[in-house]
N, C-alpha and C positions, 0 to 999 in steps of 0.2 A: 504494500500500500504506500502511496506517496504521502507527503506531508501537506498540510493546509497551505494553499498558495496565497501567501500574503507577504508583505515586506516588513521586516524589522530593522531596516537599514539605519535608522537613527537611534536604535535602542541598545541598551546594555542589559544583558541577562546574566544571572547567576544560577548555576545548576549544582546542587549538592548530589552526592552519589554518582558523580559523573564518570567514574572509572570503568563502568561496564553496564551491560543490561539496558534497562530503560533510561537511566541517567545519561549514558553515552548516546543513545538514539535521540534523546531530547536535545542534547547539546549539538549534535550534528544537524538536527532539523533547524534549530535557531541559526546555526552558522550558514546553512544553505539559503536562509532567508535574509541574510545580511547583518545579523546582530553581532555586536562585540561581546565577548564572553569571559566570565570568570568561572572556572571549573574547580570544584571542591570535592575532595574525597580523601579518606585515610589511606587508600591504596596508591602508593606513589608510582609503581610501575604501570598499573592500569591507567592512572591519570595521565602519565606521560604519553601513553599510546593514544588516549582520547585526544589529548592536545595536538599530537601529530596529525591525526585524522581531521580534526577541526581546521587546522592551519592549511591542510591540503585543499580545503574548499575555498581558500582565499580569505577566510575570516581572521580577524585579530582576536587573540585569546591569551589568557594566562591561567596556569594551574597553580592551586594553592593546596598543599597537604593539610587536610582538615579532619580532625576528629570532631564530629558534630555534637558529641556529648561534652565537649570542653568549651566553656563560654569564651575563653580568650582566643582559642583557635577560630571559633565562629566569627568573632568580632574582626579578626584579621582578614578572613575570607571576604566578609561583606565590605569592609572599608577598602579592600583592594579594588573593588569596583569604582568607588568614588575617587580613590587616589589615581588610578590608571585611566579611567574613562570619564570621570566627572559626575556620574549619576548612576542610578539603578532603576531601570524601568520594569523589569520582569524578574521574578525569582521563582525557582522550582525546587521544592524540597523533596528530593527523591531518595536520600540516604536511608537505608534500612537494612536490618538483618532478620533472618528467620532460620532457626536451627532446632526446632522442637519436634519431638516425637513421643511425648508422654502425656498422660492426663494430669490434671491440676495437682492432685495429691502427691505426685511424683516429681513435680516441677521444683527445681531447687531455687532457693532465694537468690543465689548468684545469677542464675539464668534469667529469672524474672526481672531482676534489677538491671541487668545488662540490656535486655530487650527494651525496657522502658527508657534507659539512658540514651540509646541510639535512636529508636523509632519515635519516641514521644518527647523526651527532653530535647533531643536534637532538633525536632521540628519546632518546639517552643523557642529554643535559643535562636534558631535561624530566623524565625518570624519576628522575634523581638528586635533583632538588629536590622533586618530588612525594612520593617515598618518604620523604625526610627529614621533611617536614611531617607525613605520615601516621603515621610512627613516634612523633612527639612528641606527638600529640594523644590524647585519651582515646578508647578504643574504644567502639563501640556493640555491646554483647554481645561476640561473638568477633571482630568486624570493625573494622578501622581504615580501610579504603578499598579501592577497586577501580580498576585502571588498564587501559585498553584501548589498544593500539598498532595503528595502521592499517598493516598490511604489504601484501601483494599476492599474487596467484596466481604472480607472478614469483618469489616466495620458494621455489616448488617447481618451476615450469616456465617458463623464460625465453622471451621473444619474441625474434625476430631483431633485431639492431642495438640492443640495450639492455644493454650490459655493465655500465655504471656504475650504472644504475638497479637492475638485477637484483642486483648485489653489495650495494647499499645495503639492499634489501628482504630479502635473506638475512640481513644483519646485524641488522635489526630483529627478525626472528624469533628469532635467537640471543639477543639482549638480553632478549626477552620470556621465553624459556624459562629462561635463567639466573637472572633476577630472580625469576621465579615460584618457583624452587627455593629461593632464599634467604629469601623473605619470606612465603611462604604460612603458615608456622607462627606468624608474628608478626602475622597478621590482615590482610594485604594480598593480595588476589587480583589476579593479572596475567595477561592473555590478549591475544591478537591476533586481528584480523579480516583475512582475505585476500580483498579484493574482486576480482571478475572485471572484466568490462568494464562500468563504471558510467558512465552518461550525464552527464558533467561537462564543463566547459570544457576541462580538461586532456586528456580523452580526445578530444574533438572536434578540438582543436589537433593532437594526435598523428596523427589520421587524415588531417587536411589536409596535414601535413608529408609524410606518406608517400604521398599521393595515393590513399588507400584509399576505396572506396565504403562508407559506413556500414552499409547493409543487408547487403552481403556480409560485412563484418566481424562484424556481430551474429550472422549465421547460422553463421559459422565458430567464434566464441568462446563460444557459448551454446547449450545444448540447447533453450532456450525460444525461440530465433530472435529475441531482442531484447536490448537493453542493459538492465542493471539501473538502478534509480533511486537517487539519494542517500538517499531516504527508506527504502529497503530496508536500506541499510547502517546508517542511524540506528536502525532497529528492532532489528537484531542487537546494536548497541552498547548500547542500553538494557537488553537482556536480560542481556548480560555484566556490566553494572554493577549489576544488580538482585539481590535475594535469590533470585529464581527460578533463578539459575545458581550458587548458593552452593557447589556441589560441583565447579565447573568452574574449573580452575587450570592455567596453562601451556599452554592450548589454542590452536591456530590454526584459527579458524572460517572455512572457505571459504564466501563468499557469492558464487557464481559461475555459477549456473544449470547446474551439472554440468560445467563446463569441465575441472576437474581429474580428473573420473571417467573421462574418455575414455582 
């Protein structure tokens, strides 16, 4: 699938979780539409590869090693946008982990807290810095910026043996809606995407851990009998960041091949 055909030629975008999977696809989609980019991820090697791919499109970009659970690291990543490019127009918070395969009573405190630290605290810290920067900059018309958080279909319908991940993604949706309520009138649109089963290394690793057959999983989790692609999430992300979605605020957009409609 192609990306939404619009221009971000005057825009600066920040993407967390940019070292692979959906984050990389989102970064490349912005790059192909002309945005200048700050890429953030804890994975240095993956980030360097994404940076190289982005630059091959002709886009200007910078990669910042970022643990989104660390407030100082997040602040550095966000202020890199203003230091390098002068503003921040779009932010996509895609950094996340998922490594569960046990029910709640077997979930360790360490695993629960790590999941919240990356998936939920990381989203909170990123939004906190992004919103502050957007509020301080001159608006373009009525708009100061757009933020998209990558939640999950687990935000609505949990899978077995994913208590910590599900809790974190419910929290991401709560943060999205609360912030949308507070900042829409101040020119910042905030929305979420709830991906279904997207063919990423994280999904493939989860299937391997659970001993699941990928084809069976695709048929069970998708009305289209296939996994989605990171590029399909990227297309939805660009739409939510574009003026084409100017009346869309506080929305959780399911990109899930009908999984939640069952």
